[in-house]
N, C-alpha and C positions, 0 to 999 in steps of 0.2 A: 121564172118570178122568185126574189130571191124573199125568205122569211125570218123572219125572227124564232131563232132555236133556243129554248127557252136552257135556264142554266140551271145549276144547282149548288146548292152552299157547301162548301166545307168546314171542317171543324177550323180551320185559321181563321174563319169571317168571309175567306176568297171565294169567286163563283167558278164555274168549270160548268161550260153548254155538255147536254146533254149527250149531243151527237160529234163526234170528231172525225175525221178522214187517217182513216189507218194507210202508213206508208213502207210498211214493209215489202221488199222484193220488188222494187220500182227504181231500175235502173237507167231507161232511156230516158233523156232529159226531154222530147218533145213531148212524148207519151206523156210522161211525170208530171211535166209544167202546165201542159193543156189540163190537165188533171186538177191541178192544185185549181189552176182561177173558173175550170166549170165549177169546182165546191164552192168556192169565194163567192161568183154569181149565183149560187143557190141556197146560198146565206148561210154555208159554215164559217165559223172563223175557229173552231179545233183544229189543231194540226199535230196528229201523232208522229214522232218520229224520233228517229238514236243513232248516236255513234256507230253503232255497232250496220246500221241500215247504207250508207256510205251513200247518199245521197243529198243530206241536209243542202249543201250548196245549191243544187239542183230547186228544192223548195224555198230556200231563202229570196233566191233572185227571183221566179215567181210571183212571191209574196210582196218585196219592193218593187216588182214592175206593176202589181196590181195597185199598190197605195198611189205610185208617181201614175199613173193613169185614169186615178180617179177622183183627179179634178179640187182634191181635197176633202171629200167625201169618207176615206178610210184613211186611218191613220195605223201605227204598231200599237198603241194602245187597243182595240177594238179586237185584237188577234189574241188566240189563247194557246202559246206554242208550248210542245214538252219533247223534251228529250230524255234519252238513259245513259246514266253512268256504263260505261261495258268491264265486262267480268276481269281485264287484264290492267285497268285501273282501278282497284281497290283498295290500296296504301292511301294514307293522308296529301299525301304530295302527288300523287297520281288522277285521284278523282279531280281535284282542281285540274291539272292538268288536261283530260279529258274534258273538262265543260269546256276549258278557253277553244280547245279545238274546234270545238261545236258550235261555240259562239262566233269564231271567227266564218266558219263554215257559210254561218246563215247571215253574217254582217248586222247580227243584233247586240245589245251589251247586256239584255239578261232573258232571262225563260220565265214562263210563266208558272213552270211545274219542272222539278228535272228527280228523276227516280233511279234508285238501282235495279239495272235491266233483271238481274238475278243474283241470288244470296252467294254465289259462288266465286271467290276469287281464282283468276287464272296467273299464270309466270306473267311478269312486268317486263316489257320494253323491249319485247320482239313483236309475232306476229299476233294479234287478234284471238286466234287458237291456234295457241300452241302446242305442239305434239311431241311424244317421244318417241323411240324408235320403235316402240309397238304400238304408235299408230292410235297412242292413251294417253288426253288432255292433262298437260303438267300443271300441276297447281300453285298456287301461291300460301305464304303463312299468312298472307292478310284476311280478317273474321270482317265478318260484312258489321260486328259493332262498329268496328274503326271506321269502315267504308261511310256510316251512316253517322260517325260525330263530326266528318270530313262535310257532308252534305249542310247541316247542320251550321257550321263553318260561311259556305256558301251562300246562305240564307242571310246568316248575319251581314254578308260581306254586301247585301243587295244583288247578287248577283243571279239569284233565284228567288222568283217570290213564295213558291211551294216546294217542299221536298215531301217525297212518297217512295213507295216501292214496288217492285211490279216480282211475279211469280215467288212470293213467298207461303211457304206452308202456314199453319197457323201457329204451331211451333215457334217457329221463327218470327212470324209479323209479334209473338208474346215476347220474346228476348227483345226485339226491338222497343217495344214497349216499358220494359221493365228496367231498358238500360239509356232512355233517350230526355232529353232538355225538351226536345220540340215533337209532336207527334207525326206521323206520316199521316199527309192528307188523304191519300187512297194507297189500294192494292191494284196494280194491274194483271189480271189475270186470263186463261180462254175460260168463258162462261158461252155456251147456248146450249139450246133443247136437247142434243145429246151429249152435253158434258154438263150438267147445270150447278155442280163445284157448290151443293146446296151449303153445305157445315161450313165453306170456308166463309162463303156471300153472308151466312147467319152471323157466323162471330165478327168478323170484321164491321159487318152492320151493327151490332150491339156494341164495339168498340168506338163506334161513328169513325169508322175508316170507310169513304167511298169505296165502291167497287168499280173498276173499268172494264169492260167486257174486251176482250180482243177474240179475232175468230167467233164473233156471234154469230155468221150464219155458216160456221163450220168449214170454211175456206180449207179445202189441201194442196194450195198452191205455195204451201212456203218451201223454200228453196231445200232439196236433201240434202244440203250439208251437215258433214259429221253425227248422220242418224238423229236429223232433228225430228223427224214427223213418220209416224205409221200410220200411211192413208189408211181411211177407213171410207168403204162407198155406203155412207151413213148420209145418205142429204137433207136437213129438215125440209128445205124446199118443199120436199117429196111428200111429208109426210100426210094421209089424209087429212087429218085434224085439221094441222096448217091451211092446205087448201080449203079444205071447206069455210075456216075462218074467213079465208082470201076473200072467197064468194061472197061469204054476208057480205064482210063490209066494205066490197068493190076496190079491194087493195093487192097488192102483190104479195107473194109468201113471204117474202122479202120483209116487208114494211110489216107483216102482223109480227114474225119474230122480235125485230129491233123495238117495238112498240110493247111487247111481253116485256122484254128486259127493263127498258125505260120506267114502265110502270110497277118496277119492283126497285126504282131508285137507283139503279144500274146505267151505267153511261157506256155508250155504243161507239164504236171507232171500227166499221165495216172499212175493209180496205177496198177499192174499186180504183181503173183506171180508166173505163168509161162514161165518160158523161151523165148520159140516160140514165144509168143507174146510180150516179152520185147522186141526181137530183131527184132520183127515185128515194133512196134511201134517208131525204132528208123531208119528205111528206109523210111524217109518222104523227104531227102532228094536232090532226085535226081530227083526230078520232078517239075513240077510246073501247077497250077490251072490258067485259062485263065482267064479274067476280067470278061466272060460272067459264067464261070462258079462258080465264088465267087457269082455273083451275085445272083446265086440259092439258095443259102444257106436265102436270104433273102426274098425268097417267103415260104418260112417253117412256117408251124402253132407252133409256140411257146408255151409254157405253165406254170408253175412254178417251183420255184427250189426244190429242191429235197432235200437240206440239209435245213431244215427250224429252227434243236433246237429249237423247239416249245415248250419244257422244260422251258424256258427264255425266253419266249414273253413277261413276265409281267415284265420283268426288264428294268430299268427306262432307258437305252441305247442300249438296243434290236435295231438294225439294220433291219430289214426288217418290221417294223410297219406301214411303209405306202403303201404297198404292195397289 
């Protein structure tokens, strides 16, 4: 049975559903299409996508089919579709080109939210991850401020409804704020019980920039391409405090973690292709953690992020240099 998922207001007065479905590392058409339709049946309308994920055409097809099969009860405006401009499209001309590719894949004429995927620009016009003879990423000369100005143009053209950033650190976010005409509505970053990222979360909240948490359950299924990830055997669902709270509320550990995040006004986009888990992850709006329960998370031993993108650590605008 589907439910109404509540939304959070953004600084441009639009609204973003508190829960979305992450779609990274899902390339099997049948599996992903089934997951998208299961999510829609469970009440999801927010889908987090990206040019780099190479699966937008599958997601778009599944959404179009769901709309067509709904007998008029669903329409495009009911959905909140997010995508991201990839690193090898950071110049003014290429930002628009990247969006056009994404829109064509989806079969949509606009996006609800468009993000700069990373603050790092890569060499344009070739591979998505261009490498030199030493297997190092080739940088572009385009700074993310130019990229942001191109994003603002897309908004004014009506191709996107809102614009934001992803994987930007505090200083980079400040630089966007100091040079923008239109403020970013969100910063999509890694947040979970074992990487709480509190300083960045607090800064963005103070600036009325919403945080969207990827890897909220600390998945280590990221494709280990170009040393993106350092998997650690830290599974927050197995933490004794989380397990105890799950028993207290008759919920799963994953539901407890997602609830902890949304009670901090953080949007969550857990990734799953399992229909039962997708449904479970949506069942987090019928209970509330107490203040004491929320405080328990502050006592958890936190480690490092899992999404390091270490292959790009020598890039001049690599966002995690100071960690």
